[in-house]
SEMAR-198763 format. One record per residue (C-alpha): x, y negated, z; residue in three letters. Coordinates in steps of 0.001 Angstrom, whole numbers, padded with zeros to 6 digits, always signed. Layout:
REM residues N
XYZala ...
This chain:
REM residues 530
+000859-026617+017530met +004119-025805+015925leu +005122-021734+016428val +007366-019729+014982leu +006910-015851+014198gly +009673-012900+013589ile +008347-009987+012209glu +010318-006936+012115gly +008403-003892+012076thr +009980-001686+009441ala +012310-002807+006418his +011931-006395+006172thr +012868-008994+008616val +011093-012168+008282gly +010535-015816+009846val +008055-018182+009507gly +007103-021253+010869ile +003606-022709+010932val +001462-025144+011937thr -002866-024723+012054glu -002964-026536+008795lys +000029-024888+006565glu +003027-022654+006409val +006288-024809+006695leu +008379-022294+006144ala +008804-018282+005129asn +011672-016581+004622val +012309-012649+004684ser +015149-009888+003866his +014515-006431+003164met +016784-003497+003994tyr +017432-001231+001054arg +018981+001875+001686pro +021603+003280-000433pro +019432+006813-001034glu +016711+008096+000633gly +014187+006490+002905gly +014636+004091+005760ile +016534+005083+008943his +015242+002990+011749pro +018804+002220+013057arg +020214+001133+009953glu +017379-000663+009324ala +017476-002449+012923ala +021074-003339+012439asn +020613-005033+009337his +017142-007123+010986his +020797-007895+013662val +022795-009153+010866gln +020007-011290+009029tyr +018285-012824+011458leu +020284-015560+012755pro +020411-016750+009134lys +016783-016604+008412leu +016199-018522+011778leu +018422-020917+010531asn +017325-021265+006995glu +013423-021948+008192ala +013925-024299+010156phe +016071-025866+007703arg +013257-025748+005491ile +010444-026787+007959ala +012387-029625+008524asn +011911-029000+012211val +014283-028412+015278lys +013995-025244+017878pro +012915-028302+020404glu +009693-028988+018309glu +008155-025670+018954leu +005547-024907+020976asp +005295-021259+021101gly +006881-017987+019896ile +005523-014907+018651ser +006884-011578+017427phe +005674-008455+015973ser +004968-006315+018616gln +004075-003036+016806gly +003099-000833+015222pro +006215+000234+013489gly +009819+001370+013842leu +011209+001231+017454gly +014629+000078+017183pro +013474-002583+014501cys +010507-004090+016932leu +013141-003798+019920arg +015673-006240+017604thr +013070-008687+017070val +011495-008699+020397ala +014849-009168+021699thr +015207-011645+019597ala +012142-013561+020640ala +012515-013284+024038arg +015816-015062+024063val +014473-018280+022422leu +011283-018231+024464ser +013619-018391+027980val +016160-020667+025765lys +013627-023210+024684leu +011466-022575+027591asn +008039-021788+025259ile +005552-019345+025714pro +005819-016169+023854ile +002947-013707+022519val +003684-010408+021060gly +001157-009578+018078val -000231-006631+016174asn +001237-006431+012650his -002311-005280+011102cys -003993-007854+012272ile -001718-010503+011316ala -001847-009562+007709his -005803-009482+008212leu -005696-013542+009557glu -002887-014383+007211ile -005021-013319+004383gly -008128-015065+005883arg -006079-018196+006402phe -004661-018002+003044ser -007792-017318+001001thr -010872-018567+002743gly -012474-015319+003476ala -014485-015379+006707glu -015740-011901+007702asp -014119-009531+005024pro -013408-005992+004573val -009615-005504+004643met -007842-002836+002656leu -004230-002669+003956tyr -002256-000595+001949val +001570-000883+002872ser +004693+001577+003413gly +002895+003380+006522gly -000178+001967+007197asn -003401+002469+005065thr -006569+001373+006739gln -009835-000149+006225ile -010315-002775+008786ile -013134-005194+009568ser -014243-007119+012407phe -017332-005780+014812ala -017990-006236+018353ser -014800-008385+019424gly -012324-006677+018032arg -011014-005590+014371tyr -012059-001895+013477arg -010423+000735+011557val -013388+002411+009711phe -010917+004369+007994gly -007567+005101+007300glu -004965+007831+005854thr -005268+011533+007556leu -001615+011977+006534asp +000561+009396+004632ile +000705+005851+003737gly -000135+004789+000285val +003106+003078-000186gly +005134+005818+001209asn +003438+008238-001397met +004192+006081-004024leu +008031+005573-003104asp +008529+009597-002224lys +007360+010152-005744leu +009466+007409-007115ala +012476+009240-005206arg +011358+012331-006885glu +011661+010863-010295met +015239+009111-009348gly +014388+005577-008582ile +015649+004130-005565pro +013685+002380-002654phe +011135+000318-003027pro +009821+002900-005842gly +005994+001747-005475gly +007128-001838-008422pro +009057+000794-010638arg +005760+003110-010315ile +003626+000207-011229glu +005808-000726-014514lys +005923+003233-015318leu +002226+003529-015002ala +001482+000418-017744leu +002920+002647-020557glu +001005+005814-019416gly -001250+007241-022287lys -002756+010508-020626lys -004710+010863-017599tyr -003287+013949-015345ile -006201+015335-013121pro -004523+015341-009560leu -006515+016251-006320pro -009014+013516-005225tyr -009225+013699-001560ser -011194+011489+000207ile -013503+012105+003013lys -016402+009258+003407gly -013791+006316+004326met -010703+008432+004986asp -008077+009445+002567met -005232+011572+002213ala -002116+011583+000132phe +000221+014532+000889ser -001389+016707-001662gly -001527+014359-004736ile +002238+013575-004288leu +002914+017671-004138thr +000647+017661-007247ala +002065+014896-009087ala +005725+016285-008337ile +004677+019787-009712asn +003969+018317-013041lys +007512+016626-013369leu +008814+019593-015535asn +005928+019376-017891asn +004546+015787-018062glu +006064+012576-019014ser +007028+010197-015987lys +004904+007058-017387glu +001403+009669-017826asp +002303+010967-013808ile +002778+007091-012538ala -000457+006513-014587tyr -002440+009456-013263ser -001209+008893-009782val -002470+005113-009752gln -005694+005584-011089glu -006810+008380-008701thr -005259+007215-005717val -006402+003608-006074phe -010074+004906-006918ala -009947+006419-003556met -009532+003284-001985leu -011850+001568-003875val -014097+003707-003371glu -013249+004233+000820ala -013355+000328+000313thr -016990+000112-001013glu -018523+002602+001205arg -017201+000297+004498ala -019053-002559+002287leu -021980-000774+002396thr -021996+000990+005896his -021262-002574+007119leu -023128-004875+004327arg -020318-007480+003980lys -019738-009167+000982asp -016214-009911+001172glu -012924-007907+000093val -009653-008887+001405leu -006523-007025+000235leu -003473-007141+001958ala -000226-005406+002665gly +002971-004646+000341gly +001036-002381-002124val -001374-005623-002332ala +001320-006615-005033arg +000015-004069-007684asn -001939-005892-010390lys -003898-002913-011001arg -005200-002107-007375leu -006071-006069-007672gln -007910-005633-010513glu -010150-002486-009607met -011028-004086-006434leu -012173-007174-008322glu -014148-005592-010465ile -015833-003433-007586met -016791-006586-005789ala -018354-008286-008805glu -020416-005543-009788glu -021770-005017-006121arg -021626-009184-005745gly -019108-009139-003455ala -016040-011840-003010arg -012525-010553-003353phe -009580-011801-002061tyr -005781-011396-002147val -003059-013824-000546pro -000424-014948-002407pro +002423-012596-002809ala +004904-013952-000057asp +001814-013460+002276leu +001110-009784+001119cys +004507-008475+002093val +005659-008450+005742asp +006528-011778+006713asn +007300-014241+009345gly +004389-016782+008513ala +001827-014270+009559met +003455-013395+012867ile +003461-016982+013469ala +000050-017456+012773tyr -001493-014941+014734leu +000365-016053+017238gly -000478-019555+017025leu -004458-018025+017207leu -003506-016469+020486phe -001558-019505+021918leu -004636-022036+020743lys -006984-019708+023043asn -005016-019531+025765gly -003108-016267+026075lys +000538-016393+027324arg +002985-013190+027883met +005672-013071+030959glu +008582-011325+029361ile +008044-008507+031550gly +004936-007743+029488asp +006724-008219+026013thr +007269-004451+025733gln +006895-003347+021700val +004266-000864+021453ile +005364+001644+018084gln +001609+002714+017929lys +000034-000363+018399phe -003823+000176+016836arg -005344-002297+015219thr -009045-002015+017380asp -006766-002338+020691ala -006669-006187+020439val -009621-008213+021986asp -010431-011102+019879ile -010804-014547+021617pro -011525-016867+018539trp -014317-016992+016470asp -015194-014561+013161val -018040-016130+011394lys -020430-013380+010486arg -022685-012583+007682his -024163-009311+006311lys -025498-009178+002296lys -029018-008173+002099asp -029684-005749-001227tyr -032828-005375-003142lys -031530-002376-004150glu -028742-000459-001806ala -025820-000270-003726pro -023613+002735-002164gly -020120+003558-002844ala -021136+005997-005867glu -024748+005538-006447ala -028266+003298-006451ile -030993+004333-004566ile -034236+003297-006319lys -037944+003751-005008glu -040379+004732-007719asp -043218+007531-008217glu -042991+010659-010081phe -046394+012591-010688phe -048010+010191-008151gly -045670+011217-005273arg -043291+008549-003286lys -039765+009390-004450val -036225+008042-004652val -033872+008008-007476arg -030210+008368-006531lys -028370+007309-009529ile -024469+007687-010194arg -024035+004321-011978thr -020764+003952-013771arg -017845+002503-011797lys -016001+000151-013966gly -012906+000252-011552tyr -012495+004081-012703arg -011509+005208-016143ile -013901+007145-017612lys -012076+010704-017669glu -012047+010154-013920leu -015763+008357-013385asp -017487+011052-015363glu -015751+014227-013379met -016637+012543-010209ile -020270+011736-010914arg -020887+014783-012685lys -019714+017123-009823gln -020702+014988-007174arg -024499+015066-008537thr -024462+018881-009709arg -023064+019460-005868lys -025317+017403-003618glu -028701+019066-005591ala -027424+022197-004974arg -026344+022119-001371leu -029404+020191-000578ile -031412+022830-001575his -029248+025720+000468glu -029263+023432+003657leu -032935+023492+003581lys -032740+027435+003768leu -030744+027233+006998his -033442+025071+008684gly -031514+021711+007803val -033982+018946+007199arg -033255+017533+003644thr -035229+015908+000898pro -037417+017493-001810ile -035638+017444-004795ile -038018+017121-008013tyr -035569+016569-011269asp -032024+016652-012030leu -030122+014997-014687asp -026242+014764-015101ala -025845+011861-012793tyr -029600+011145-011176glu -031529+013327-008474ile -035047+012189-008095val -035680+013319-004717met -038679+013127-002019glu -038562+009814-000087lys -038156+010019+003903ile -039719+007458+005455glu -037253+006525+007829gly -035157+003385+009715lys -031003+003541+009073ala -029861+004581+012407leu -026828+001945+011338ala -028931-000715+011235asp -031246-000154+014933ile -028926+001483+017042leu -027274-001267+018829asn -031248-002361+019796phe -032441+000611+021347leu -032057+001425+024785ser -028864+003367+026422pro -031748+006263+027245ser -032925+006238+023671glu -029176+005963+022166val -028354+008968+024468ser -031198+011424+023312arg -029954+010560+019629ile -026759+011353+020487leu -027876+014864+021778glu -030028+015328+018925arg -027019+014280+016299ile -024732+016916+018100ala -027424+019020+017449glu -027570+018356+013826ile -023985+018714+013276ala -023909+021951+015266ala -026240+023569+012778met -024815+022318+010016val -021476+023550+010758his -022798+026891+011933arg -024287+027558+008712ala -020532+027019+007619gly -020954+023479+005918tyr -019370+019872+006135ser -021130+016642+005769his -018297+014603+004445gly -019669+011176+005332asp -020787+011635+008950phe -021817+008049+010055thr -025060+006328+011495thr -024943+004950+007810gly -026118+008480+006608asn -028824+008911+009061met -032344+008122+009243leu -034740+007951+012580leu -038098+009266+011559arg -040655+010214+014023asp -038101+010376+016839glu -035812+012625+014921asp -033063+012606+013098ile -032425+013456+009615val -028698+013817+007739leu -028907+011783+004140ile -026313+011849+001561asp -024740+015180+000838trp -022671+014478-001921ser -019144+014587-000109met -020134+017985+001717ala -018439+021078+001367glu -019841+025029+001052lys -017488+026810+003238gly -016242+024335+005169ala -012645+024977+007276ser -012627+023844+010898ile -010368+021053+009923glu -013706+019987+007226asp -015617+020219+010425met -013406+018300+012927ala -013284+015524+010184val -016771+014947+010397asp -016523+014872+013995leu -013565+012600+014017glu -015423+010274+011410met -018152+010090+013224phe -016390+009206+016478glu -014168+006599+014344glu -017551+004630+013079thr -019412+004942+016219phe -016987+003330+017878met -016195+000705+015125ala -020089+000069+014864ala -021819+000462+018131his -019023-000397+020301phe -021434-001369+023016lys -022190+002181+023369tyr -019181+003921+023575ala -019154+005213+027193ser -022297+007047+025723leu -020388+008680+022870tyr -019295+011771+025822pro -023224+012814+025648val -022462+013442+021823phe -019035+015462+022417leu -020915+017353+025781lys -023933+018850+023187lys -021532+020160+020852tyr -019456+021473+022801glu -022225+023439+024262glu -023147+024553+020776leu -019885+025288+019534met -017568+025817+021832gly -014170+024099+021843lys -012289+024875+018868glu -013303+022411+016488ile -013233+019462+019178leu -009745+020551+019710lys -009143+020264+016046gln -010567+016666+015844val -007557+016071+018690glu -005194+017461+016316glu -006336+014919+013489ile -006359+011798+015636lys -002401+012823+016703gly -001479+013313+012893arg -003025+009408+012012arg -000205+007433+010693arg -000011+003972+012820tyr +003505+003138+011477val 
């Protein structure tokens, strides 16, 4: 099968031609604004200007004629409206003129599938980092699910905005990378991560405020080390939650060598495999759109012209995947989390677990020691405080700078067994989780990593574990993030019971009212899809 794909979600317009075995052509041109950020209509005008040239060039490089095509695909979203409409119109014209099938595809999934195609990865957790998108994606229950993402701006946009404040034109990310190589001093910056979600606007503001007192090189170095450590930690948390052993890096920011190095170190430390596509397939490109279109066409998907409207906020997890994704999970003798190893032991005749925050090789020493010490102290303190509020937490027997020795709570990880329980059992468990969430929130705390991966089923009750990301004096926003995170990971990992999720919401509202639930909806509205 021979398929042509047209990419045009934002600043880059691209054309690719692929078969099931190889990329025959992959050409593109980037819109570079004279100053400031991207203006959607100006970018669309750029695409109109360059698309005919790129089509001719792609056919020449691939050494094929338009009449030989078996199908055409285009980036349907997410993206900037004027840009998306430009490439959709071009694809429709070609489809009608050549009388070949057309299919619109999701830009984010295209990154993932071209990554699997070009690297040999089978069932990876993908860290997708670009200008407008920052997501942690993996396959579950027939779709690619989003397990974590930015709560405000994309990491690429953050780097570009910092570069503009430094007087560096778009695209600024590559220049930030070069400046960081000359940085010598680490400047502490906000480390903003909640489970598998992260936020970058606070880091950007803090970095801009230091421009008058610190060198550009040290600021670039510190921003990269902080932001990339957050991304790698969140990715490792997804690996732990899903028990997968492959990491795929994709998106324009994936070309950053330091980010690649950090992910590779993380993967090696936990016995996973790391993959990154060639540079020309990391960035937005037509080949990935063509390849994803080929997969859909092979599996019988076709679109009528009237169904090819663009979708600016096209969610990754809104697409059913009709082809097989080979699944495999990794079983560990010890449980390596995103920040600690859990070891079973005895302590003066008592069964205990040792939670050891080991050195993370991907983080620089200054940042690593700060995070491990702060989280160990905070977790021990909050476990004790929450017990006073009636929350079931383990007894702590010993504590040092990087290790907590605590009571071993017998139970089964809810993430591992929930999909095998009956609907009535799941409903009962969801009600109990809502009661525990309400108890924690009413006491003024948030958990910070509120997922079924941090819940144990013991004697028909739920025990919440891992309080390292918790906050005392939690805001309405912090509590809402708990609920939003629980919903996102529940829908991704336990999709077969998605229809039961309202049971949780009803019970929580009964106990806590609507204020926090309204904030959850506000957070969802803030999410960056493009």
